[in-house]
C-alpha positions, 0 to 999 in steps of 0.5 A: 896283242892284236884285236880284242877278239884275239885276246889270249890269256897267258896265266903263268906268264901274267901271274909271274909278272904280277908277283914280280910287281908285288915283290918290287912294291913291298916295303915292310914286307921286304924285311919280313921273316917269311918261312916256307915261302916255296911250300905254302900251306892250304888253308882257308881265310879266317883259319888259325895258321901256325907260324913256325918259329923255334924257341931258344934252347937253354944255357950251355952246361958244364958237366963233370968228367963222368956226367952226361949232357942233358938232352933238351928238345928243340921246340917249334913255338908255332905262333898262331895268326889269323889267315886272311884273303885279299883280292882285286879285280880289274876290267878292261872293256873293248871300247876303252881299249880302242880309245886308249892312247896306249897299246893293248899290251901296255893296257894289260901290263899296267893292269898287272903292275897295279894289281901287284902294287895294291896287294903289296900296299895292303900287306904293308898296311897290315904289317905296320899295324902289326909292328905297332902292336908290340915294341920297346919305347927307345926314344920318346920326344916330349918337346917340339925341338926333339927331332929325328937326329942321329944322336936320338936314333943312337939313344933309341937303339942302345936303350932298346937293344943294349949291347945288341944294338949293332943287330939293328937291321932297318929303321922305318921313318916318315919322310918329314923325320928324314928331312930333319935327319938329313938337316942334322949336321952329324948325318953326313955319314949316311951311305947310299951304295948303288950295289946295296942289296936293299937298293931296289926297295922303295924308300931305301935311303942308305945306311947309318950306325953299323950298317942299319938301313934307313927306309922312308915310308909315309905310312908310319903312324902319326902321333895324334895332335903332334907335339908342341904344335909340330907334326910327330911320328912313330918310327921303328927300328927292327932287328932281323926277323922282328916280324913275319909274313906267311903264305896260306896259299900261292897267289891266284890269278883268274881271268874271264870274258864278259861277253855282254859287257865286252870286257876282259876281267882279271882277278888276283887273290892272296892268302896270308897272315902277319905276326909281330915277334917282339918278346915272343920267344922270351920277355927280354927278346927285344926285336922292335924299338919305337922312336917317337920324334917331333918334326920341324913341320907345323901341325 
């Protein structure tokens, strides 16, 4: 990039790089329903944003020979969520750039990747909080011997989803739960395919039980006090479109030069809202199942 005084800002290129890092770091967000991603709406943080989601139509009719079908309007239920703004600014002083063992270009690339990472982590934090607001309890351990095993996961899926258990798309579990899962003698059919479309998602371990993806992520909620002297966690099994993430506006990158501090500053902001869809369409529309298990790790 040359000397610091020759510093040039390429907004479109840099913003694209940050957004790419952001997408790569999303975990819960990688499985979120995200409508109209290419046509974000202009709103302000704190506003109520309408999250488009279509209501189910009624049962099929059986008309008589001369009867007309009844017309049922297709309804956009438009769940509401609160829009929020998040952001992060990073500064690179001329003196720090001169002292750095890395090149100036490497410094700026690192700043871009870290901006993308912290924004993704914040959205993932909001998503797991939202996921935990509404779910069906599929399996709840009461003893410290009840671990995250294949049979307990299967029980949770069927108790939670019934004959729709094959629709389960992903299970998010703590790494300690994954440890017990892999020590289970019946876990041998976990399949990890290098060509799997989820391969690039952080924490992806493979698939089990009709193709359900297993993701390890340690932001899974811990059970306060554990169970019987062992650490315990609440894992979640989700169907497709179990929760959502909507843009209020495209990510925005701005840069400034502070001549007094001899510092180049980058600031990235993002507007979005999150929503849990469990039972939102109808009371029997189960989309998220909680799997509470003990672990083999002492609390």
